[in-house]
N, C-alpha and C positions, 0 to 999 in steps of 0.2 A: 385840454386841461380845464377843469371848472373853477372859477373864481367866485367865491360867494360873497355877496354883500355882507357887510358888518352886521346889518340887522338879522338876515337870514342865518348868518353864522351863529349868532348869539342865541336865535330860536332854536336851531339844531342842537346846539350845546345844552340848553335848557332842557330840551326833550330827552337828551341821552342821560342827564342827571336824573329826570324824573322817572325814566325807565329802570335805571338802577335803583332808586328808593323803592319803586313798585316791587321789583324783584327780590329785594331784601326783604320786604315786608309779605312776600306772597305765601309763606309757609305757614303750617298750623303753629309752629314755634318759630322763634326768632332765628335769623340767619346766624352763622357761625364764622368765626375767624379763628382759623388754625394758624399757628405760629411755629415755623420750621428753622432748623439750623442747617439743613442740607442743602445740596445744590438744587436750584429751581428746575423742575421738569418744565416741558411744553405745557402750557395751559390745557388742562383737561386730562393729562397723563397722570398716573398714580404718582404721588411723592415717594421719595425714598426715606423710609424710616417713619416713625411716629411723630406726632407734633410735641412741641416741648410744652405747650398750653394751649387752650381752646377757649376763647370768648363767646358767649351767646349774646346776641344783640337783642334789645327790647323791641316791642312794636308800639310805635313807629320806630324804626331803626335810625332814624335822624331826620334833619331838616335841610331844606334847600333855601338859601339866601344869597342873593347878589352873585349867582352863578357858581356857587360852592355848595356841595353836599357835605355836611359836617354829621358825623355819627354820634348817635345819643351816648350819654354816659353809660357804662357797663360796670357790673360787678367785676372785682379783681378775678383773675383766673388761677387755678392751681396749677402749678408747675410739675409735670410729670417726669421730665428728664433735665439733666444739665446740659447746657449748650449756650451757643450765642445765636440769638435770633437775627435771621437775614431775610426771610420773606414769609409772606402769609398767603393763605388761600381763603377766599371768602366764598361761601357756598350757602345755599337756600334749597329746602326740599330735596337734600341730598345731591343737588347739581352744582357744579362750579360755576361761580359767577365771573370771577376774576382772580388772578394772582398779582401780588404787588410787593413792593419792598418793604423792609422794616427798619427803623432805625430808633435811636434814643430821642429825646426832646430836643437835643441840639442839632439833630439831623433834618433832612427835609423829605423824608419817605411819606408815602400815603398813610402808612400805620406807624403811630411813634408810641414807643413804650417808655415807661419811667427808666428802664435800663434794657439793654440788649443781653447783658450777661444774666442767664436764668440759671437757677439752682433747684434740682429736684426737690419736692417737698415745701417749696416756699410758694409765694403768690407774685403774680405780675399786675401791674395796672397799665390799661390802655389809657396812655395820655391823651391821644387824639387820632383821629381818622378822618382825613379830608380829601375829598375827591373834587375836581373841578379847575 
């Protein structure tokens, strides 16, 4: 087993966050966050059903400060189907970067929405996106 020094562990974590930010910013357009109400598949497998809503991140997609990657503010997303948001797929250049949990602002998920109950035809606000 390898036990990293605190300094080396922090450097590795910072490098991982920077690599994630670089990947988010790598496309010709901004990375996307697709919000789903279905069971989460294995990362990289096709989701079941269409997303409830999809956000497009700006470039740069966020900032890193004190070991935390905070996503930049985005425009509200149009809701295409009714459901309760439970997970999100973050993609850039058509490739999956990661999947994560979704909660409302009272929760602790990576992606937090103003509300997780979404209704087709409305809009949803990305309250926060924080990794780290």
